[in-house]
C-alpha positions in Angstrom: 0.0 0.0 0.0 1.1 3.6 -0.5 2.4 5.7 2.3 -0.4 5.8 4.9 0.5 9.3 6.0 -0.1 10.7 2.5 -3.0 13.1 2.6 -4.5 11.3 -0.5 -4.6 8.0 1.5 -5.6 9.3 4.9 -8.6 11.2 3.6 -10.0 8.1 1.7 -11.7 7.0 4.9 -13.0 3.5 4.5 -11.6 3.3 0.9 -8.0 3.5 2.1 -7.7 -0.2 2.4 -8.4 -0.7 -1.3 -5.3 1.1 -2.6 -3.2 -1.3 -4.7 -3.5 -4.0 -7.3 -5.6 -7.1 -6.5 -6.0 -10.5 -8.2 -8.0 -13.6 -7.7 -8.7 -16.7 -9.7 -11.7 -18.1 -7.7 -14.3 -16.1 -9.5 -17.7 -17.4 -10.6 -19.8 -15.7 -13.3 -23.5 -16.5 -13.9 -24.8 -14.8 -17.0 -27.3 -15.1 -19.9 -26.2 -17.8 -22.3 -24.4 -17.0 -25.5 -25.8 -17.3 -28.1 -29.1 -18.4 -26.5 -30.0 -15.7 -24.0 -32.7 -17.9 -22.6 -30.1 -20.3 -21.2 -27.7 -19.6 -18.3 -23.9 -19.8 -18.5 -21.7 -20.4 -15.5 -18.0 -19.9 -15.9 -14.9 -19.6 -13.7 -12.7 -16.5 -14.0 -9.6 -14.7 -12.9 -10.0 -11.0 -12.0 -7.7 -8.1 -11.5 -8.7 -4.8 -9.8 -6.4 -1.8 -9.5 -7.2 1.2 -7.2 -5.0 4.3 -7.6 -5.4 7.4 -5.5 -6.5 10.5 -7.4 -6.4 13.0 -4.5 -9.0 15.6 -3.8 -12.0 16.3 -6.0 -14.3 19.3 -5.2 -17.8 20.2 -6.1 -17.9 23.7 -4.6 -18.1 23.0 -0.9 -18.3 19.2 -1.3 -14.9 17.5 -0.6 -14.3 14.1 -2.1 -11.2 11.9 -2.1 -11.1 9.1 -4.5 -9.6 6.2 -6.3 -9.4 5.5 -10.0 -10.4 1.9 -10.5 -9.9 -0.5 -13.4 -11.2 -4.0 -13.5 -10.6 -6.9 -15.9 -11.8 -10.5 -15.8 -10.5 -13.5 -17.9 -12.3 -16.8 -18.3 -10.2 -19.7 -16.9 -11.4 -21.9 -19.7 -9.7 -20.0 -22.5 -7.8 -17.1 -20.9 -9.8 -14.5 -22.9 -10.9 -11.3 -21.2 -14.7 -11.1 -21.1 -15.3 -8.0 -18.9 -13.6 -4.7 -18.4 -14.7 -1.5 -16.6 -13.1 1.8 -15.6 -14.3 4.4 -13.1 -13.9 5.9 -9.7 -14.6 5.1 -6.1 -15.2 8.3 -4.0 -15.4 9.1 -0.3 -17.6 12.0 0.9 -16.7 12.2 4.6 -19.2 15.0 5.4 -22.2 12.9 4.1 -20.6 9.5 4.9 -21.2 8.3 1.3 -19.1 5.9 -0.7 -19.8 6.4 -4.4 -18.7 4.0 -7.2 -19.1 5.3 -10.7 -18.0 3.3 -13.7 -18.5 2.5 -17.4 -18.4 -0.8 -19.2 -17.4 -0.6 -22.9 -20.7 -2.1 -24.0 -22.6 1.1 -23.5 -23.6 1.2 -19.9 -22.7 3.5 -17.0 -23.5 2.9 -13.3 -23.4 5.3 -10.3 -23.8 3.2 -7.2 -23.5 4.3 -3.6 -24.2 3.7 0.1 -24.0 5.3 3.5 -20.8 4.0 5.2 -19.0 4.8 8.4 -15.4 5.9 8.2 -14.0 2.7 9.7 -16.3 0.3 7.9 -14.8 -2.6 6.0 -18.0 -3.8 4.4 -19.8 -1.9 1.6 -23.2 -2.6 0.1 -23.5 -0.3 -2.9 -26.7 0.0 -4.9 -27.9 1.6 -8.1 -31.5 1.5 -9.5 -32.9 2.3 -12.9 -34.7 5.6 -12.8 -32.9 7.0 -9.8 -31.7 10.5 -10.1 -28.8 9.9 -7.7 -27.5 6.3 -7.8 -28.7 5.2 -11.2 -28.1 3.3 -14.4 -27.8 4.6 -18.0 -27.6 2.1 -20.9 -27.7 2.2 -24.7 -30.9 1.4 -26.7 -29.8 -2.2 -27.5 -29.2 -3.1 -23.9 -32.4 -1.3 -22.8 -34.4 -3.4 -25.2 -32.6 -6.8 -24.8 -30.8 -6.9 -21.5 -32.2 -4.0 -19.5 -30.4 -3.5 -16.2 -32.9 -2.5 -13.5 -30.8 -2.8 -10.4 -27.1 -3.2 -9.6 -25.7 -4.2 -6.3 -22.1 -4.7 -5.1 -21.2 -6.2 -1.7 -17.5 -5.8 -0.9 -15.7 -7.0 2.3 -12.2 -6.0 3.2 -10.7 -9.0 5.2 -8.2 -8.7 8.0 -5.7 -10.9 6.1 -5.3 -8.3 3.4 -7.7 -9.8 0.9 -11.2 -8.8 -0.2 -14.3 -10.6 -1.3 -17.1 -9.2 -3.5 -20.5 -10.3 -4.8 -22.0 -8.4 -7.6 -25.6 -8.8 -8.7 -26.8 -7.1 -11.9 -30.6 -7.6 -12.2 -31.7 -7.6 -15.8 -34.9 -7.8 -17.8 -33.7 -10.2 -20.5 -35.9 -10.1 -23.7 -37.8 -13.4 -23.8 -37.5 -14.2 -20.1 -40.6 -13.7 -17.9 -38.6 -13.1 -14.6 -35.7 -10.9 -13.7 -32.3 -12.5 -14.4 -29.7 -12.2 -11.7 -26.3 -11.9 -13.5 -23.9 -12.5 -10.7 -20.1 -12.3 -10.2 -18.2 -13.2 -7.1 -14.5 -13.5 -6.3 -11.8 -13.5 -3.6 -8.9 -11.2 -4.4 -5.5 -10.8 -2.8 -3.3 -7.7 -2.9 -0.3 -7.9 -5.3 1.0 -4.4 -4.5 
């Protein structure tokens, strides 16, 4: 981890423990089938998350400290990347809010958030379709065929220097009568 006395680390509040590069190869992805979206695919994957301090961001009198975050996942079966995202994790100490905003290069952006205490090691971030604060925006194809209506991310920083996450992207998949829970989970260890 970077120097813990650095202002950009100290002011990250509960996000300070995420600084660094993390990898894990125990991931499980459950998604709509390819090419048949009415089937369900389950695959194992390796994931890498990198969190880099960006320092202070200000919105007039709002003070945020944040991390740039990049994520990549590769299927263990063939070594091919199947998911990438880039964005920011922000800490708003005055309002005790953790914000995670990211884009996936398939035409979707998500702004998820939660109320979190400064010393918390568990985050439960949520975004909902139609929300004006923590919401979801997607391209017309996704909206018609794989409409994301809710996104949830549970992340737990462990005492052994690892973290676990569970991600649930609830979708209205064209042709399915019930919501589909596209889930990803993994256990990651810090590399640096």
